[in-house]
N, C-alpha and C positions, 0 to 999 in steps of 0.2 A: 539468512532471512530474518526479517524483523517481525517482533508478534506486539500484540497490543497488549498495554500493561492490566494485569491482573492483582487486584487488592484482595487479601482475605482478612476479615476482622474475627472471626468466628473459631480461630484457632487459638488453643491453650497448652502450653507445653508446661509439664513438671519437671523437676530436676530428678535425673537418674531414670527415666522414660524415653522411650524413640517414639517420636511422633511421625504419622505417615499419613499422607492425603494425595488423592490423585486430583490434578489440576489440567485442565482441557485449555491449551493457549489456541487463539485466535491469529492468523496472520493479520499483521497491520496492513498489507497489501489489498486493496480491492481487487475483488474479483472482477470488476470492468477496468480494462485498459484505460488510463487518464481520469479516473474519479478519485482524485488527489485528495479530496474533502471528506472521502468515504460516504458520500450522501445517496448514493445508489443510482445516480445519473451521472453523465458528463455533460458538462456545459461547454457553451462555445468560448467562454473565458479559457477551459482547460484544455481546450482544441488548440486555442491560439498560444497556450504556454507550451503545449507539447510541439507546436511548430517552432517556439523560440528556443526549446531546448535543442531541437535538432538543428537551428541555425548557430547554436552556441552564443545566443543573447542572453540566454537564462540558465541558472544552474541545474544540471540535471537531477530529476525527481525519481526515486523508485517506482512510483505509481505508473510512470511513461517507461522507463528503462526496464522492459520486460525481461530481456534476458541477461540483466545484471552485467551490463559490459562496460558500465560507465559513460556511455554515450547514448543518445537517441538516434536510433536510423530511422530511414523513410518507412519502412515496413511496420516500425513501431508507431509513428505518426499515424499510418494508414490505419492501425488498429484502434487508436484513439477515436479517430473520425468514425469509424464504423461503430463503435460503441455509444456516440453522440447520436449516429442516423439509427440506432437500435437493430444494427444489422450483426 
């Protein structure tokens, strides 16, 4: 799984001490299938990209390859279309 980058600038370490801090990581993959720019919505351009990935005309992106198989199935394209339609 890919995670969003998290930068911490408020940590200070001193020699001989143990530093501990809890960090919550967020997935880099949008919760909406096909929302490759993480805008919160799926655009018609993102639907077209998903179709092109299915057809092998574009490199597969993790935002469409929901099952992490390395390819895009017609079922995954349908999920992207449903996201675009708000279903």
